[in-house]
MDAnalysis code that builds the backbone (N, CA, C; Angstrom):
import MDAnalysis as mda
import numpy as np

u = mda.Universe.empty(501, n_residues=167, atom_resindex=np.repeat(np.arange(167), 3), trajectory=True)
u.add_TopologyAttr("name", ["N", "CA", "C"] * 167)
u.add_TopologyAttr("resid", np.arange(1, 168))
u.add_TopologyAttr("resname", ["MET", "VAL", "TYR", "ARG", "ASN", "LYS", "THR", "PHE", "VAL", "SER", "PHE", "ASP", "GLY", "ASP", "SER", "ASP", "ILE", "HIS", "TYR", "TYR", "ARG", "LEU", "MET", "CYS", "ALA", "TRP", "LYS", "GLN", "SER", "ASP", "TYR", "THR", "PRO", "PHE", "ASN", "PHE", "TYR", "ASP", "ALA", "HIS", "GLU", "LEU", "THR", "GLN", "ALA", "ARG", "ASP", "THR", "SER", "THR", "GLU", "GLU", "SER", "ILE", "LYS", "ARG", "SER", "LEU", "ALA", "VAL", "ARG", "LEU", "ALA", "ASN", "ALA", "LYS", "VAL", "PHE", "ILE", "LEU", "LEU", "ILE", "GLY", "GLU", "ARG", "THR", "ARG", "TYR", "LEU", "VAL", "LYS", "PHE", "VAL", "ARG", "TRP", "GLU", "ILE", "GLU", "GLN", "ALA", "ILE", "ALA", "ARG", "ASP", "LEU", "PRO", "ILE", "ILE", "ALA", "VAL", "ASN", "LEU", "ASN", "GLY", "ARG", "ARG", "SER", "LEU", "ASP", "PRO", "GLU", "ARG", "CYS", "PRO", "PRO", "VAL", "LEU", "ARG", "ASP", "ALA", "LEU", "VAL", "VAL", "HIS", "VAL", "SER", "PHE", "ASN", "ALA", "ALA", "ILE", "MET", "GLN", "HIS", "ALA", "LEU", "GLU", "GLN", "TRP", "PRO", "ASP", "GLU", "HIS", "TYR", "ARG", "LEU", "GLN", "SER", "ASN", "ARG", "THR", "SER", "GLY", "ALA", "ARG", "TYR", "TYR", "ASP", "ASP", "ASN", "VAL", "TYR", "SER", "ARG", "LEU", "GLY", "LEU"])
u.atoms.positions = np.array([
    [55.316, -13.394, -60.773],
    [54.193, -13.074, -61.633],
    [53.007, -12.602, -60.787],
    [52.347, -11.574, -61.257],
    [51.180, -11.026, -60.563],
    [49.958, -11.866, -60.911],
    [49.208, -12.221, -59.891],
    [47.966, -12.948, -60.135],
    [46.873, -11.935, -60.392],
    [46.346, -11.927, -61.591],
    [45.313, -10.973, -61.972],
    [43.947, -11.546, -61.620],
    [43.288, -10.950, -60.630],
    [41.963, -11.440, -60.249],
    [40.971, -10.309, -60.010],
    [41.337, -9.105, -60.316],
    [40.493, -7.950, -60.023],
    [39.631, -7.563, -61.215],
    [38.615, -6.777, -60.915],
    [37.752, -6.196, -61.933],
    [38.000, -4.695, -61.933],
    [38.404, -4.173, -63.071],
    [38.609, -2.737, -63.208],
    [37.308, -2.144, -63.737],
    [36.775, -1.159, -63.045],
    [35.532, -0.509, -63.465],
    [35.858, 0.914, -63.885],
    [35.552, 1.237, -65.128],
    [35.774, 2.569, -65.677],
    [34.424, 3.258, -65.846],
    [34.374, 4.554, -65.520],
    [33.103, 5.275, -65.594],
    [33.354, 6.771, -65.561],
    [32.339, 7.538, -65.887],
    [32.361, 8.993, -65.787],
    [32.211, 9.344, -64.311],
    [33.314, 9.739, -63.687],
    [33.312, 10.021, -62.258],
    [32.434, 11.188, -61.856],
    [32.148, 12.076, -62.787],
    [31.290, 13.217, -62.474],
    [29.802, 12.876, -62.549],
    [29.428, 12.060, -63.518],
    [28.002, 11.801, -63.756],
    [27.519, 10.419, -63.336],
    [28.397, 9.418, -63.357],
    [27.940, 8.040, -63.207],
    [28.501, 7.296, -62.002],
    [29.110, 7.997, -61.067],
    [29.708, 7.328, -59.907],
    [28.664, 6.600, -59.071],
    [27.430, 7.083, -59.075],
    [26.392, 6.413, -58.281],
    [26.115, 4.993, -58.803],
    [26.328, 4.750, -60.097],
    [26.171, 3.391, -60.625],
    [27.286, 2.485, -60.096],
    [28.499, 2.998, -60.047],
    [29.604, 2.245, -59.468],
    [29.330, 1.948, -57.995],
    [28.847, 2.938, -57.282],
    [28.545, 2.738, -55.863],
    [27.423, 1.721, -55.681],
    [26.459, 1.695, -56.599],
    [25.400, 0.694, -56.538],
    [25.982, -0.702, -56.759],
    [26.932, -0.834, -57.675],
    [27.607, -2.126, -57.872],
    [28.285, -2.570, -56.573],
    [28.918, -1.645, -55.889],
    [29.578, -1.974, -54.616],
    [28.545, -2.378, -53.571],
    [27.383, -1.736, -53.578],
    [26.306, -2.098, -52.645],
    [25.767, -3.487, -52.963],
    [25.605, -3.812, -54.248],
    [25.164, -5.155, -54.634],
    [26.147, -6.185, -54.103],
    [27.425, -5.872, -54.228],
    [28.478, -6.787, -53.777],
    [28.362, -7.055, -52.275],
    [27.996, -6.042, -51.515],
    [27.914, -6.155, -50.059],
    [26.589, -6.756, -49.578],
    [25.600, -6.765, -50.427],
    [24.251, -7.193, -50.045],
    [24.151, -8.701, -49.824],
    [23.365, -9.076, -48.843],
    [23.067, -10.493, -48.608],
    [21.970, -10.997, -49.545],
    [21.345, -10.092, -50.300],
    [20.190, -10.449, -51.120],
    [20.517, -10.624, -52.602],
    [21.761, -10.468, -52.965],
    [22.141, -10.652, -54.357],
    [23.458, -11.412, -54.430],
    [23.612, -12.287, -55.417],
    [24.865, -13.032, -55.571],
    [25.940, -12.236, -56.318],
    [25.651, -10.973, -56.640],
    [26.605, -10.162, -57.398],
    [27.902, -10.005, -56.618],
    [29.032, -10.268, -57.297],
    [30.326, -10.138, -56.635],
    [31.394, -9.845, -57.676],
    [32.331, -9.020, -57.295],
    [33.511, -8.776, -58.116],
    [34.638, -8.336, -57.198],
    [35.852, -8.584, -57.619],
    [37.035, -8.183, -56.854],
    [37.501, -6.850, -57.404],
    [37.153, -5.801, -56.709],
    [37.294, -4.425, -57.171],
    [38.747, -3.967, -57.191],
    [39.248, -3.631, -58.374],
    [40.614, -3.128, -58.509],
    [40.769, -1.752, -57.883],
    [39.669, -1.030, -57.698],
    [39.753, 0.310, -57.107],
    [40.150, 0.266, -55.636],
    [40.114, -0.895, -55.034],
    [40.526, -1.026, -53.633],
    [42.049, -1.073, -53.491],
    [42.782, -1.199, -54.607],
    [44.233, -1.372, -54.554],
    [44.988, -0.081, -54.260],
    [44.631, 0.998, -54.939],
    [45.359, 2.259, -54.794],
    [44.387, 3.420, -54.771],
    [44.850, 4.546, -54.299],
    [44.046, 5.762, -54.258],
    [44.423, 6.664, -55.432],
    [43.446, 7.304, -56.026],
    [43.679, 8.336, -57.034],
    [42.791, 9.506, -56.664],
    [43.393, 10.580, -56.244],
    [42.642, 11.739, -55.786],
    [42.489, 12.759, -56.909],
    [41.393, 13.517, -56.869],
    [41.155, 14.548, -57.870],
    [42.260, 15.599, -57.878],
    [42.950, 15.783, -56.756],
    [43.999, 16.792, -56.661],
    [45.339, 16.289, -57.186],
    [45.438, 15.027, -57.538],
    [46.677, 14.458, -58.062],
    [46.903, 14.928, -59.495],
    [48.141, 14.840, -59.942],
    [48.441, 15.177, -61.326],
    [47.933, 14.068, -62.243],
    [47.757, 14.400, -63.508],
    [47.316, 13.400, -64.477],
    [48.286, 12.225, -64.513],
    [49.566, 12.514, -64.457],
    [50.576, 11.459, -64.492],
    [50.467, 10.522, -63.287],
    [50.285, 11.070, -62.099],
    [50.200, 10.207, -60.909],
    [48.889, 9.427, -60.884],
    [47.819, 10.025, -61.390],
    [46.547, 9.297, -61.479],
    [46.701, 8.119, -62.435],
    [47.319, 8.353, -63.578],
    [47.502, 7.269, -64.549],
    [48.417, 6.183, -64.006],
    [49.425, 6.536, -63.221],
    [50.279, 5.521, -62.587],
    [49.455, 4.645, -61.652],
    [48.586, 5.283, -60.868],
    [47.716, 4.544, -59.943],
    [46.754, 3.641, -60.720],
    [46.183, 4.177, -61.786],
    [45.265, 3.386, -62.616],
    [46.001, 2.211, -63.267],
    [47.253, 2.422, -63.662],
    [48.037, 1.356, -64.287],
    [48.256, 0.197, -63.315],
    [48.455, 0.501, -62.036],
    [48.598, -0.555, -61.027],
    [47.306, -1.359, -60.945],
    [46.182, -0.675, -60.940],
    [44.887, -1.366, -60.884],
    [44.686, -2.235, -62.118],
    [45.003, -1.681, -63.286],
    [44.840, -2.437, -64.532],
    [45.763, -3.651, -64.583],
    [46.955, -3.531, -64.029],
    [47.906, -4.651, -64.020],
    [47.393, -5.819, -63.190],
    [46.494, -5.551, -62.264],
    [45.930, -6.590, -61.408],
    [44.546, -7.041, -61.860],
    [44.084, -6.511, -62.976],
    [42.732, -6.818, -63.447],
    [42.713, -8.032, -64.364],
    [41.640, -8.802, -64.261],
    [41.417, -9.906, -65.205],
    [40.248, -9.602, -66.123],
    [39.472, -8.563, -65.786],
    [38.345, -8.147, -66.614],
    [38.153, -6.642, -66.444],
    [37.645, -6.012, -67.491],
    [37.448, -4.568, -67.523],
    [35.967, -4.293, -67.767],
    [35.349, -3.524, -66.886],
    [33.952, -3.116, -67.063],
    [33.937, -1.628, -67.371],
    [33.218, -1.261, -68.416],
    [33.008, 0.142, -68.741],
    [31.535, 0.459, -68.560],
    [31.244, 1.371, -67.633],
    [29.874, 1.853, -67.449],
    [29.657, 2.962, -68.471],
    [28.725, 2.741, -69.393],
    [28.510, 3.692, -70.485],
    [27.271, 4.539, -70.201],
    [27.535, 5.785, -69.881],
    [26.469, 6.748, -69.639],
    [26.340, 7.715, -70.802],
    [25.601, 8.760, -70.560],
    [25.289, 9.737, -71.596],
    [26.531, 10.427, -72.162],
    [27.541, 10.680, -71.338],
    [28.720, 11.438, -71.772],
    [29.983, 10.600, -71.932],
    [29.913, 9.311, -71.694],
    [31.112, 8.465, -71.676],
    [31.919, 8.558, -72.966],
    [31.282, 8.599, -74.094],
    [31.994, 8.614, -75.375],
    [32.857, 9.847, -75.560],
    [32.586, 10.899, -74.793],
    [33.332, 12.139, -74.931],
    [34.502, 12.259, -73.952],
    [34.655, 11.298, -73.064],
    [35.693, 11.369, -72.036],
    [36.996, 10.789, -72.572],
    [37.951, 11.664, -72.834],
    [39.191, 11.206, -73.460],
    [40.383, 11.207, -72.502],
    [40.358, 12.032, -71.491],
    [41.528, 12.184, -70.620],
    [41.845, 10.903, -69.856],
    [40.849, 10.301, -69.217],
    [41.095, 9.082, -68.449],
    [40.333, 7.885, -69.001],
    [39.048, 8.021, -69.302],
    [38.256, 6.861, -69.726],
    [38.794, 6.264, -71.015],
    [39.053, 7.092, -72.014],
    [39.596, 6.527, -73.259],
    [40.967, 5.904, -73.002],
    [41.794, 6.546, -72.174],
    [43.104, 5.990, -71.832],
    [42.934, 4.636, -71.153],
    [41.997, 4.519, -70.223],
    [41.744, 3.241, -69.545],
    [41.311, 2.171, -70.543],
    [40.421, 2.539, -71.468],
    [39.964, 1.592, -72.492],
    [41.147, 1.136, -73.349],
    [41.962, 2.079, -73.789],
    [43.123, 1.737, -74.608],
    [44.074, 0.819, -73.852],
    [44.253, 1.068, -72.568],
    [45.094, 0.212, -71.742],
    [44.500, -1.193, -71.624],
    [43.192, -1.267, -71.444],
    [42.528, -2.572, -71.339],
    [42.697, -3.373, -72.627],
    [42.552, -2.704, -73.759],
    [42.728, -3.377, -75.045],
    [44.176, -3.829, -75.202],
    [45.117, -2.956, -74.883],
    [46.538, -3.292, -75.010],
    [46.928, -4.434, -74.082],
    [46.278, -4.533, -72.934],
    [46.588, -5.589, -71.962],
    [45.768, -6.858, -72.210],
    [44.952, -6.830, -73.274],
    [44.148, -7.989, -73.665],
    [43.163, -8.395, -72.569],
    [42.542, -7.407, -71.933],
    [41.539, -7.705, -70.914],
    [40.179, -7.908, -71.560],
    [39.436, -8.916, -71.139],
    [38.047, -9.036, -71.601],
    [37.271, -7.802, -71.138],
    [36.491, -7.223, -72.046],
    [35.783, -5.977, -71.753],
    [34.282, -6.217, -71.761],
    [33.636, -5.745, -70.692],
    [32.184, -5.783, -70.573],
    [31.705, -4.335, -70.607],
    [30.968, -3.973, -71.638],
    [30.411, -2.631, -71.772],
    [28.996, -2.653, -71.207],
    [28.752, -1.837, -70.203],
    [27.468, -1.843, -69.504],
    [26.712, -0.565, -69.833],
    [25.601, -0.723, -70.537],
    [24.784, 0.420, -70.927],
    [23.889, 0.851, -69.770],
    [24.084, 2.073, -69.327],
    [23.302, 2.585, -68.200],
    [21.891, 2.978, -68.605],
    [21.612, 3.024, -69.902],
    [20.277, 3.363, -70.389],
    [19.396, 2.133, -70.611],
    [19.872, 0.957, -70.225],
    [19.064, -0.260, -70.337],
    [19.243, -1.031, -71.628],
    [19.928, -0.474, -72.589],
    [20.123, -1.168, -73.865],
    [20.946, -2.437, -73.643],
    [20.613, -3.510, -74.353],
    [21.248, -4.817, -74.171],
    [22.291, -5.148, -75.235],
    [22.570, -4.218, -76.114],
    [23.551, -4.432, -77.177],
    [24.312, -3.129, -77.402],
    [25.200, -3.121, -78.373],
    [25.988, -1.934, -78.681],
    [25.081, -0.724, -78.889],
    [25.360, 0.348, -78.193],
    [24.643, 1.603, -78.360],
    [25.561, 2.558, -79.115],
    [25.373, 2.686, -80.422],
    [26.290, 3.500, -81.228],
    [26.289, 4.980, -80.849],
    [25.251, 5.431, -80.205],
    [25.181, 6.837, -79.788],
    [26.019, 7.113, -78.548],
    [26.253, 6.102, -77.721],
    [26.957, 6.308, -76.453],
    [28.300, 5.595, -76.343],
    [28.481, 4.541, -77.089],
    [29.709, 3.743, -76.988],
    [30.910, 4.546, -77.498],
    [31.988, 4.601, -76.725],
    [33.191, 5.282, -77.210],
    [33.681, 4.663, -78.520],
    [34.067, 5.487, -79.485],
    [34.497, 4.976, -80.794],
    [35.600, 3.927, -80.719],
    [36.510, 4.034, -79.765],
    [37.623, 3.096, -79.645],
    [37.142, 1.661, -79.374],
    [35.912, 1.519, -78.898],
    [35.374, 0.184, -78.573],
    [34.463, -0.394, -79.643],
    [34.054, 0.386, -80.607],
    [33.024, -0.051, -81.540],
    [33.367, -1.322, -82.314],
    [34.628, -1.493, -82.672],
    [35.024, -2.678, -83.443],
    [35.767, -3.711, -82.601],
    [35.946, -3.425, -81.325],
    [36.684, -4.324, -80.439],
    [35.810, -5.501, -80.007],
    [36.456, -6.562, -79.576],
    [35.748, -7.735, -79.049],
    [35.274, -7.399, -77.640],
    [34.009, -7.036, -77.535],
    [33.404, -6.546, -76.294],
    [32.003, -7.122, -76.187],
    [31.595, -7.509, -74.972],
    [30.205, -7.895, -74.768],
    [29.475, -6.687, -74.175],
    [28.305, -6.391, -74.719],
    [27.489, -5.255, -74.291],
    [26.273, -5.782, -73.544],
    [26.033, -5.242, -72.355],
    [24.907, -5.669, -71.522],
    [24.234, -4.437, -70.927],
    [23.066, -4.667, -70.352],
    [22.382, -3.593, -69.627],
    [22.880, -3.562, -68.182],
    [22.590, -2.469, -67.489],
    [23.014, -2.320, -66.099],
    [22.019, -3.050, -65.204],
    [22.421, -4.241, -64.778],
    [21.604, -5.074, -63.907],
    [22.528, -6.097, -63.267],
    [22.362, -6.337, -61.982],
    [23.271, -7.237, -61.264],
    [23.308, -8.635, -61.877],
    [22.171, -9.173, -62.268],
    [22.125, -10.551, -62.763],
    [22.899, -10.719, -64.074],
    [22.665, -9.837, -65.044],
    [23.359, -9.990, -66.329],
    [24.827, -9.609, -66.195],
    [25.137, -8.668, -65.327],
    [26.536, -8.306, -65.118],
    [27.296, -9.448, -64.451],
    [26.671, -10.124, -63.494],
    [27.312, -11.277, -62.855],
    [27.514, -12.395, -63.874],
    [26.509, -12.617, -64.710],
    [26.621, -13.619, -65.766],
    [27.818, -13.296, -66.665],
    [27.926, -12.042, -67.072],
    [29.034, -11.638, -67.940],
    [30.386, -11.798, -67.230],
    [30.443, -11.428, -65.958],
    [31.698, -11.586, -65.208],
    [32.135, -13.052, -65.145],
    [31.170, -13.939, -65.047],
    [31.479, -15.368, -64.955],
    [31.751, -16.010, -66.312],
    [31.062, -15.558, -67.356],
    [31.121, -16.226, -68.658],
    [32.019, -15.540, -69.687],
    [32.048, -14.225, -69.682],
    [32.704, -13.513, -70.771],
    [34.216, -13.726, -70.858],
    [34.976, -13.739, -69.766],
    [36.427, -13.896, -69.938],
    [36.821, -15.130, -70.758],
    [36.277, -16.285, -70.450],
    [36.604, -17.489, -71.226],
    [36.107, -17.372, -72.663],
    [34.905, -16.831, -72.836],
    [34.345, -16.652, -74.179],
    [35.197, -15.671, -74.986],
    [35.625, -14.614, -74.351],
    [36.479, -13.612, -75.006],
    [37.734, -14.271, -75.572],
    [38.427, -15.045, -74.740],
    [39.673, -15.666, -75.189],
    [39.429, -16.728, -76.258],
    [38.305, -17.441, -76.166],
    [37.970, -18.424, -77.197],
    [37.718, -17.732, -78.530],
    [36.900, -16.675, -78.507],
    [36.606, -15.937, -79.734],
    [37.868, -15.284, -80.300],
    [38.668, -14.752, -79.419],
    [39.898, -14.101, -79.848],
    [40.849, -15.093, -80.529],
    [40.930, -16.301, -79.998],
    [41.802, -17.306, -80.609],
    [41.310, -17.703, -82.000],
    [40.019, -17.497, -82.260],
    [39.442, -17.748, -83.591],
    [39.477, -16.500, -84.464],
    [40.171, -15.453, -83.970],
    [40.308, -14.180, -84.688],
    [38.963, -13.474, -84.898],
    [38.046, -13.668, -83.973],
    [36.744, -13.007, -84.013],
    [36.870, -11.658, -83.337],
    [36.213, -10.661, -83.879],
    [36.216, -9.342, -83.248],
    [34.817, -8.754, -83.344],
    [34.651, -7.590, -82.771],
    [33.381, -6.880, -82.865],
    [32.491, -7.081, -81.658],
    [31.408, -6.334, -81.675],
    [30.465, -6.311, -80.561],
    [29.735, -7.639, -80.410],
    [29.543, -8.022, -79.170],
    [28.773, -9.208, -78.808],
    [27.719, -8.787, -77.794],
    [26.692, -9.601, -77.663],
    [25.658, -9.359, -76.663],
    [24.967, -10.671, -76.371],
    [24.266, -10.722, -75.261],
    [23.500, -11.914, -74.898],
    [22.088, -11.757, -75.443],
    [21.553, -12.849, -75.994],
    [20.203, -12.755, -76.554],
    [19.153, -12.749, -75.442],
    [17.922, -12.513, -75.836],
    [16.827, -12.387, -74.872],
    [16.636, -13.640, -74.021],
    [16.998, -14.811, -74.554],
    [16.853, -16.059, -73.783],
    [17.725, -16.027, -72.529],
    [18.932, -15.472, -72.639],
    [19.818, -15.380, -71.482],
    [19.207, -14.458, -70.444],
    [18.715, -13.314, -70.886],
    [18.074, -12.367, -69.960],
    [16.857, -13.000, -69.302],
    [16.052, -13.733, -70.080],
    [14.867, -14.400, -69.531],
    [15.247, -15.442, -68.483],
    [16.270, -16.223, -68.802],
    [16.733, -17.254, -67.867],
    [17.197, -16.632, -66.548],
    [17.692, -15.408, -66.622],
    [18.153, -14.714, -65.424],
    [17.030, -13.932, -64.736],
    [15.809, -14.063, -65.268],
    [14.664, -13.387, -64.669],
    [14.526, -11.928, -65.066],
    [15.108, -11.576, -66.177],
    [15.085, -10.174, -66.631],
    [14.201, -9.978, -67.850],
])
């Protein structure tokens, strides 16, 4: 049995890769407790690869993931070739999903959220190391608890959680 301990991060590689790189910098920093076990370190997927080989590589990463983060930027909802496929795979694999709004919104953003996620059991947060770390630590157990109660739909942390985290 594969031990799933990685975090799969999905994003618009053309427009939002700098946010992913910032997450990696937070992880490396001595000044922030932000940490995640990056599934992207497992395999390589090059732009010159075929769609089929890229999806095979992504499937290996997803198979090792225990949580799925989607960075939601301005164009994310329109990305169907890989991002929507990754989301569908995460849902099919029953991965807890953290939707991270790059525009600062702390709840579901109907203008930017991909339609496939709108009714799914997903926690929506803003792009910030503290709230993202909180979600990484808290959401997986909460996701499975809510799911066992047949709860679905968008979730978010209230302002008290953000305040407690200094946000």
